[in-house]
C-alpha atoms as an extended CHARMM CRD file, in Angstrom:
* protein
*
       190  EXT
         1         1  UNK       CA            108.9220000000       40.4440000000       72.9070000000  PROA      1               0.0000000000
         2         2  UNK       CA            106.9690000000       43.0540000000       71.0440000000  PROA      2               0.0000000000
         3         3  UNK       CA            107.6670000000       43.9650000000       67.5050000000  PROA      3               0.0000000000
         4         4  UNK       CA            108.6990000000       47.4550000000       66.5210000000  PROA      4               0.0000000000
         5         5  UNK       CA            105.3750000000       48.0890000000       64.7970000000  PROA      5               0.0000000000
         6         6  UNK       CA            103.4100000000       47.2190000000       67.9690000000  PROA      6               0.0000000000
         7         7  UNK       CA            105.6640000000       49.4470000000       70.0280000000  PROA      7               0.0000000000
         8         8  UNK       CA            105.2360000000       52.2570000000       67.4710000000  PROA      8               0.0000000000
         9         9  UNK       CA            101.4470000000       51.8140000000       67.5390000000  PROA      9               0.0000000000
        10        10  UNK       CA            101.4120000000       51.9730000000       71.3510000000  PROA      10              0.0000000000
        11        11  UNK       CA            103.5890000000       55.1250000000       71.4080000000  PROA      11              0.0000000000
        12        12  UNK       CA            101.4770000000       56.7480000000       68.7050000000  PROA      12              0.0000000000
        13        13  UNK       CA             98.2510000000       56.0080000000       70.5810000000  PROA      13              0.0000000000
        14        14  UNK       CA             99.7670000000       57.3970000000       73.7930000000  PROA      14              0.0000000000
        15        15  UNK       CA            100.9090000000       60.5550000000       72.0030000000  PROA      15              0.0000000000
        16        16  UNK       CA             97.4910000000       61.0670000000       70.4100000000  PROA      16              0.0000000000
        17        17  UNK       CA             95.8040000000       60.5550000000       73.7770000000  PROA      17              0.0000000000
        18        18  UNK       CA             98.1250000000       63.0880000000       75.4640000000  PROA      18              0.0000000000
        19        19  UNK       CA             97.6890000000       65.7000000000       72.7380000000  PROA      19              0.0000000000
        20        20  UNK       CA             93.9060000000       65.2930000000       72.6120000000  PROA      20              0.0000000000
        21        21  UNK       CA             93.6350000000       65.5240000000       76.4030000000  PROA      21              0.0000000000
        22        22  UNK       CA             95.6750000000       68.7430000000       76.3540000000  PROA      22              0.0000000000
        23        23  UNK       CA             93.5480000000       70.2270000000       73.5850000000  PROA      23              0.0000000000
        24        24  UNK       CA             90.2550000000       69.1650000000       75.1350000000  PROA      24              0.0000000000
        25        25  UNK       CA             90.9560000000       70.3660000000       78.6460000000  PROA      25              0.0000000000
        26        26  UNK       CA             88.3420000000       72.3510000000       80.4190000000  PROA      26              0.0000000000
        27        27  UNK       CA             88.8830000000       74.8840000000       83.1110000000  PROA      27              0.0000000000
        28        28  UNK       CA             87.6110000000       75.9280000000       86.4910000000  PROA      28              0.0000000000
        29        29  UNK       CA             85.4780000000       79.0640000000       86.6660000000  PROA      29              0.0000000000
        30        30  UNK       CA             85.3260000000       80.7390000000       90.0710000000  PROA      30              0.0000000000
        31        31  UNK       CA             82.5720000000       83.2730000000       90.7610000000  PROA      31              0.0000000000
        32        32  UNK       CA             81.2130000000       85.1110000000       93.7830000000  PROA      32              0.0000000000
        33        33  UNK       CA             77.7000000000       86.5470000000       93.7910000000  PROA      33              0.0000000000
        34        34  UNK       CA             77.0950000000       89.1580000000       96.4850000000  PROA      34              0.0000000000
        35        35  UNK       CA             73.5810000000       90.2250000000       97.3880000000  PROA      35              0.0000000000
        36        36  UNK       CA             72.5300000000       92.6530000000      100.0970000000  PROA      36              0.0000000000
        37        37  UNK       CA             69.4890000000       93.6110000000      102.0870000000  PROA      37              0.0000000000
        38        38  UNK       CA             68.5750000000       96.3470000000      101.2340000000  PROA      38              0.0000000000
        39        39  UNK       CA             69.3650000000       95.7020000000       97.5710000000  PROA      39              0.0000000000
        40        40  UNK       CA             71.3110000000       98.1140000000       95.3940000000  PROA      40              0.0000000000
        41        41  UNK       CA             74.1820000000       98.7640000000       97.8070000000  PROA      41              0.0000000000
        42        42  UNK       CA             77.6220000000       99.5920000000       96.4410000000  PROA      42              0.0000000000
        43        43  UNK       CA             80.0070000000       96.6840000000       97.0920000000  PROA      43              0.0000000000
        44        44  UNK       CA             83.7900000000       96.8450000000       97.5350000000  PROA      44              0.0000000000
        45        45  UNK       CA             85.8450000000       93.6580000000       97.5590000000  PROA      45              0.0000000000
        46        46  UNK       CA             89.3940000000       94.1220000000       98.9110000000  PROA      46              0.0000000000
        47        47  UNK       CA             89.0010000000       97.9060000000       98.4820000000  PROA      47              0.0000000000
        48        48  UNK       CA             88.0350000000       97.5960000000       94.8040000000  PROA      48              0.0000000000
        49        49  UNK       CA             84.5630000000       98.7350000000       93.7870000000  PROA      49              0.0000000000
        50        50  UNK       CA             82.8590000000       95.8510000000       92.0010000000  PROA      50              0.0000000000
        51        51  UNK       CA             79.3640000000       97.2490000000       91.5010000000  PROA      51              0.0000000000
        52        52  UNK       CA             75.8860000000       97.4030000000       92.9870000000  PROA      52              0.0000000000
        53        53  UNK       CA             74.3400000000       94.3560000000       94.6270000000  PROA      53              0.0000000000
        54        54  UNK       CA             73.3870000000       91.8540000000       93.4600000000  PROA      54              0.0000000000
        55        55  UNK       CA             76.7280000000       91.5690000000       91.6340000000  PROA      55              0.0000000000
        56        56  UNK       CA             78.7140000000       88.6030000000       90.3180000000  PROA      56              0.0000000000
        57        57  UNK       CA             82.5010000000       88.7600000000       89.9190000000  PROA      57              0.0000000000
        58        58  UNK       CA             85.1790000000       86.2010000000       89.0950000000  PROA      58              0.0000000000
        59        59  UNK       CA             87.8520000000       85.4200000000       91.6680000000  PROA      59              0.0000000000
        60        60  UNK       CA             91.2600000000       83.7750000000       91.3930000000  PROA      60              0.0000000000
        61        61  UNK       CA             92.2160000000       82.6010000000       94.8710000000  PROA      61              0.0000000000
        62        62  UNK       CA             90.5720000000       81.0320000000       97.8890000000  PROA      62              0.0000000000
        63        63  UNK       CA             90.8970000000       82.7400000000      101.2350000000  PROA      63              0.0000000000
        64        64  UNK       CA             89.7920000000       85.7760000000      103.2150000000  PROA      64              0.0000000000
        65        65  UNK       CA             88.2510000000       88.7800000000      101.4280000000  PROA      65              0.0000000000
        66        66  UNK       CA             87.5920000000       92.2350000000      102.8910000000  PROA      66              0.0000000000
        67        67  UNK       CA             84.0230000000       93.3310000000      102.1170000000  PROA      67              0.0000000000
        68        68  UNK       CA             82.6370000000       96.8700000000      102.4200000000  PROA      68              0.0000000000
        69        69  UNK       CA             79.0580000000       97.6790000000      101.5550000000  PROA      69              0.0000000000
        70        70  UNK       CA             77.5460000000      101.1780000000      101.3870000000  PROA      70              0.0000000000
        71        71  UNK       CA             74.1440000000      102.4950000000      100.4880000000  PROA      71              0.0000000000
        72        72  UNK       CA             72.7050000000      105.9800000000      100.5380000000  PROA      72              0.0000000000
        73        73  UNK       CA             69.0490000000      106.3240000000       99.6240000000  PROA      73              0.0000000000
        74        74  UNK       CA             66.2090000000      108.7770000000       99.9740000000  PROA      74              0.0000000000
        75        75  UNK       CA             63.4480000000      107.7920000000      102.3790000000  PROA      75              0.0000000000
        76        76  UNK       CA             60.5270000000      109.6470000000      103.8230000000  PROA      76              0.0000000000
        77        77  UNK       CA             57.9050000000      111.6710000000      102.0350000000  PROA      77              0.0000000000
        78        78  UNK       CA             58.2500000000      114.2540000000       99.2780000000  PROA      78              0.0000000000
        79        79  UNK       CA             57.3910000000      116.9340000000      101.8440000000  PROA      79              0.0000000000
        80        80  UNK       CA             59.9400000000      115.6170000000      104.3590000000  PROA      80              0.0000000000
        81        81  UNK       CA             62.7130000000      113.7780000000      102.4630000000  PROA      81              0.0000000000
        82        82  UNK       CA             65.3780000000      112.0600000000      104.5410000000  PROA      82              0.0000000000
        83        83  UNK       CA             68.6020000000      110.4270000000      103.4970000000  PROA      83              0.0000000000
        84        84  UNK       CA             69.2250000000      107.0140000000      105.0320000000  PROA      84              0.0000000000
        85        85  UNK       CA             72.7580000000      105.6210000000      105.2060000000  PROA      85              0.0000000000
        86        86  UNK       CA             73.6300000000      101.9340000000      105.3890000000  PROA      86              0.0000000000
        87        87  UNK       CA             77.1500000000      100.6370000000      105.9800000000  PROA      87              0.0000000000
        88        88  UNK       CA             78.8620000000       97.3210000000      106.6840000000  PROA      88              0.0000000000
        89        89  UNK       CA             82.5200000000       96.3710000000      106.8650000000  PROA      89              0.0000000000
        90        90  UNK       CA             83.3080000000       92.7020000000      107.3360000000  PROA      90              0.0000000000
        91        91  UNK       CA             85.3550000000       89.8600000000      105.9310000000  PROA      91              0.0000000000
        92        92  UNK       CA             84.2730000000       86.6520000000      104.2720000000  PROA      92              0.0000000000
        93        93  UNK       CA             86.1390000000       83.5090000000      103.3660000000  PROA      93              0.0000000000
        94        94  UNK       CA             85.8400000000       81.6430000000      100.0800000000  PROA      94              0.0000000000
        95        95  UNK       CA             85.7000000000       77.9310000000      100.8090000000  PROA      95              0.0000000000
        96        96  UNK       CA             87.8710000000       75.6510000000       98.6920000000  PROA      96              0.0000000000
        97        97  UNK       CA             85.9480000000       72.7090000000       97.2150000000  PROA      97              0.0000000000
        98        98  UNK       CA             87.5220000000       69.2490000000       97.2180000000  PROA      98              0.0000000000
        99        99  UNK       CA             88.3300000000       69.3360000000       93.5070000000  PROA      99              0.0000000000
       100       100  UNK       CA             90.6020000000       72.3540000000       94.1340000000  PROA      100             0.0000000000
       101       101  UNK       CA             92.7450000000       70.7380000000       96.8360000000  PROA      101             0.0000000000
       102       102  UNK       CA             96.4280000000       70.6280000000       95.9000000000  PROA      102             0.0000000000
       103       103  UNK       CA             97.0360000000       67.6090000000       93.7000000000  PROA      103             0.0000000000
       104       104  UNK       CA             93.3790000000       67.1390000000       92.8160000000  PROA      104             0.0000000000
       105       105  UNK       CA             93.3280000000       70.5670000000       91.1740000000  PROA      105             0.0000000000
       106       106  UNK       CA             95.5530000000       69.2210000000       88.3880000000  PROA      106             0.0000000000
       107       107  UNK       CA             92.9080000000       66.6500000000       87.5420000000  PROA      107             0.0000000000
       108       108  UNK       CA             90.0590000000       69.1680000000       87.6240000000  PROA      108             0.0000000000
       109       109  UNK       CA             92.0210000000       71.5820000000       85.4190000000  PROA      109             0.0000000000
       110       110  UNK       CA             92.7150000000       68.7940000000       82.9290000000  PROA      110             0.0000000000
       111       111  UNK       CA             89.0930000000       67.5850000000       82.8170000000  PROA      111             0.0000000000
       112       112  UNK       CA             87.5150000000       67.8510000000       79.3510000000  PROA      112             0.0000000000
       113       113  UNK       CA             84.6870000000       70.0290000000       80.6990000000  PROA      113             0.0000000000
       114       114  UNK       CA             84.2960000000       73.2730000000       82.6330000000  PROA      114             0.0000000000
       115       115  UNK       CA             83.8660000000       73.1040000000       86.3990000000  PROA      115             0.0000000000
       116       116  UNK       CA             82.1240000000       76.0960000000       87.9740000000  PROA      116             0.0000000000
       117       117  UNK       CA             82.6360000000       77.0880000000       91.5960000000  PROA      117             0.0000000000
       118       118  UNK       CA             79.8960000000       79.6280000000       92.2800000000  PROA      118             0.0000000000
       119       119  UNK       CA             79.8330000000       80.9980000000       95.8250000000  PROA      119             0.0000000000
       120       120  UNK       CA             76.8760000000       83.0710000000       97.0360000000  PROA      120             0.0000000000
       121       121  UNK       CA             77.2310000000       85.6210000000       99.8240000000  PROA      121             0.0000000000
       122       122  UNK       CA             74.3160000000       87.5310000000      101.3590000000  PROA      122             0.0000000000
       123       123  UNK       CA             74.7520000000       90.4310000000      103.7690000000  PROA      123             0.0000000000
       124       124  UNK       CA             72.2460000000       92.3160000000      105.9070000000  PROA      124             0.0000000000
       125       125  UNK       CA             73.5030000000       95.8940000000      105.8980000000  PROA      125             0.0000000000
       126       126  UNK       CA             72.5680000000       97.8460000000      109.0490000000  PROA      126             0.0000000000
       127       127  UNK       CA             71.3210000000      101.3980000000      108.9090000000  PROA      127             0.0000000000
       128       128  UNK       CA             73.6960000000      104.0110000000      110.3130000000  PROA      128             0.0000000000
       129       129  UNK       CA             72.1410000000      105.7820000000      113.2820000000  PROA      129             0.0000000000
       130       130  UNK       CA             73.1590000000      109.4180000000      113.5660000000  PROA      130             0.0000000000
       131       131  UNK       CA             73.1950000000      110.8300000000      117.0980000000  PROA      131             0.0000000000
       132       132  UNK       CA             71.3040000000      114.0430000000      117.7700000000  PROA      132             0.0000000000
       133       133  UNK       CA             73.1140000000      117.3720000000      118.0880000000  PROA      133             0.0000000000
       134       134  UNK       CA             72.5930000000      117.3530000000      121.8720000000  PROA      134             0.0000000000
       135       135  UNK       CA             74.2940000000      113.9590000000      122.1920000000  PROA      135             0.0000000000
       136       136  UNK       CA             77.1980000000      115.1010000000      119.9880000000  PROA      136             0.0000000000
       137       137  UNK       CA             77.7140000000      118.2620000000      122.0770000000  PROA      137             0.0000000000
       138       138  UNK       CA             77.5660000000      116.2830000000      125.3280000000  PROA      138             0.0000000000
       139       139  UNK       CA             80.1450000000      113.7650000000      124.0340000000  PROA      139             0.0000000000
       140       140  UNK       CA             82.4120000000      116.5690000000      122.8020000000  PROA      140             0.0000000000
       141       141  UNK       CA             82.2590000000      118.3380000000      126.1800000000  PROA      141             0.0000000000
       142       142  UNK       CA             83.1020000000      115.1250000000      128.0360000000  PROA      142             0.0000000000
       143       143  UNK       CA             86.0340000000      114.4610000000      125.7220000000  PROA      143             0.0000000000
       144       144  UNK       CA             87.3070000000      118.0170000000      126.1500000000  PROA      144             0.0000000000
       145       145  UNK       CA             87.1770000000      117.6570000000      129.9490000000  PROA      145             0.0000000000
       146       146  UNK       CA             89.1390000000      114.3980000000      129.7820000000  PROA      146             0.0000000000
       147       147  UNK       CA             91.7560000000      115.9220000000      127.4710000000  PROA      147             0.0000000000
       148       148  UNK       CA             92.2670000000      118.9730000000      129.6950000000  PROA      148             0.0000000000
       149       149  UNK       CA             93.0180000000      116.9320000000      132.8260000000  PROA      149             0.0000000000
       150       150  UNK       CA             96.7330000000      116.5150000000      133.4710000000  PROA      150             0.0000000000
       151       151  UNK       CA             98.0280000000      112.9900000000      133.2160000000  PROA      151             0.0000000000
       152       152  UNK       CA            101.0670000000      111.2790000000      134.6630000000  PROA      152             0.0000000000
       153       153  UNK       CA            102.7960000000      111.4590000000      131.2950000000  PROA      153             0.0000000000
       154       154  UNK       CA            102.5730000000      115.2520000000      131.2300000000  PROA      154             0.0000000000
       155       155  UNK       CA            104.1130000000      115.7070000000      134.7100000000  PROA      155             0.0000000000
       156       156  UNK       CA            107.9350000000      115.4820000000      134.4340000000  PROA      156             0.0000000000
       157       157  UNK       CA            108.2660000000      114.8440000000      138.1710000000  PROA      157             0.0000000000
       158       158  UNK       CA            106.3720000000      111.5620000000      137.9300000000  PROA      158             0.0000000000
       159       159  UNK       CA            107.8630000000      110.2250000000      134.7010000000  PROA      159             0.0000000000
       160       160  UNK       CA            110.8270000000      107.8900000000      134.7370000000  PROA      160             0.0000000000
       161       161  UNK       CA            113.4390000000      107.6140000000      132.0060000000  PROA      161             0.0000000000
       162       162  UNK       CA            113.1000000000      104.6760000000      129.6940000000  PROA      162             0.0000000000
       163       163  UNK       CA            115.3650000000      101.6930000000      130.1570000000  PROA      163             0.0000000000
       164       164  UNK       CA            115.0000000000      100.5870000000      126.5470000000  PROA      164             0.0000000000
       165       165  UNK       CA            118.4750000000      100.6190000000      124.9090000000  PROA      165             0.0000000000
       166       166  UNK       CA            117.2250000000      102.2760000000      121.7040000000  PROA      166             0.0000000000
       167       167  UNK       CA            116.0620000000      105.3690000000      123.6020000000  PROA      167             0.0000000000
       168       168  UNK       CA            119.1800000000      105.8740000000      125.7240000000  PROA      168             0.0000000000
       169       169  UNK       CA            121.9140000000      108.2170000000      124.5050000000  PROA      169             0.0000000000
       170       170  UNK       CA            125.1190000000      106.5460000000      123.4760000000  PROA      170             0.0000000000
       171       171  UNK       CA            127.7930000000      106.8520000000      126.1660000000  PROA      171             0.0000000000
       172       172  UNK       CA            131.3120000000      106.6150000000      124.9300000000  PROA      172             0.0000000000
       173       173  UNK       CA            134.5530000000      107.9140000000      126.3830000000  PROA      173             0.0000000000
       174       174  UNK       CA            136.3380000000      107.9120000000      123.0290000000  PROA      174             0.0000000000
       175       175  UNK       CA            136.1160000000      111.1090000000      120.9750000000  PROA      175             0.0000000000
       176       176  UNK       CA            133.9840000000      110.9250000000      117.8870000000  PROA      176             0.0000000000
       177       177  UNK       CA            136.2170000000      110.6690000000      114.8280000000  PROA      177             0.0000000000
       178       178  UNK       CA            135.5130000000      110.3150000000      111.1470000000  PROA      178             0.0000000000
       179       179  UNK       CA            137.3840000000      108.0420000000      108.8090000000  PROA      179             0.0000000000
       180       180  UNK       CA            139.9350000000      109.8320000000      106.6600000000  PROA      180             0.0000000000
       181       181  UNK       CA            138.1660000000      108.8730000000      103.4420000000  PROA      181             0.0000000000
       182       182  UNK       CA            135.1120000000      111.0090000000      104.2310000000  PROA      182             0.0000000000
       183       183  UNK       CA            135.3430000000      114.7030000000      103.3630000000  PROA      183             0.0000000000
       184       184  UNK       CA            133.2030000000      117.0860000000      105.3610000000  PROA      184             0.0000000000
       185       185  UNK       CA            133.6430000000      120.2540000000      103.3090000000  PROA      185             0.0000000000
       186       186  UNK       CA            131.2170000000      119.2840000000      100.5690000000  PROA      186             0.0000000000
       187       187  UNK       CA            133.6980000000      120.0220000000       97.7680000000  PROA      187             0.0000000000
       188       188  UNK       CA            134.7300000000      117.3480000000       95.3060000000  PROA      188             0.0000000000
       189       189  UNK       CA            137.9870000000      115.5140000000       95.9390000000  PROA      189             0.0000000000
       190       190  UNK       CA            140.8660000000      116.7850000000       93.8680000000  PROA      190             0.0000000000
């Protein structure tokens, strides 16, 4: 049987250990660095502009992120300047490291040092190819011809009524009545 002083010493040591571990806990830093080719593109992460690539931002959760990348730059010669457009819309997943799995994340958050999860994403951003005016006019003419042709939906003789219950009119043999508590005149009740 232990004496009270030994028990007190054990409890005191446990308390000191708990308090010091809480005060000396580290944390987990999560960062994403996004770089692009060509460099200098404007990067949007989940529809929030985060800056020009290469850019590093912190993140809070693991999962799927929507990524949009845009770049507009001058190319060509001073005598014949041309604007080149680059655009990419994609999604990318942040991978969860083992130390962030549920259960183990409590241990990594309580560690007396900082753990850094730094994920690097690189994207090749394609150049946007603009069609010539002739191609645009040809496509517009073809679309106009398609839109002007009658379709089966426009011909009332070939359409059938819907059998979906939400689109059918209500059929009731009882006259429509209103409850007595509802006034239809719009004046306040006296």
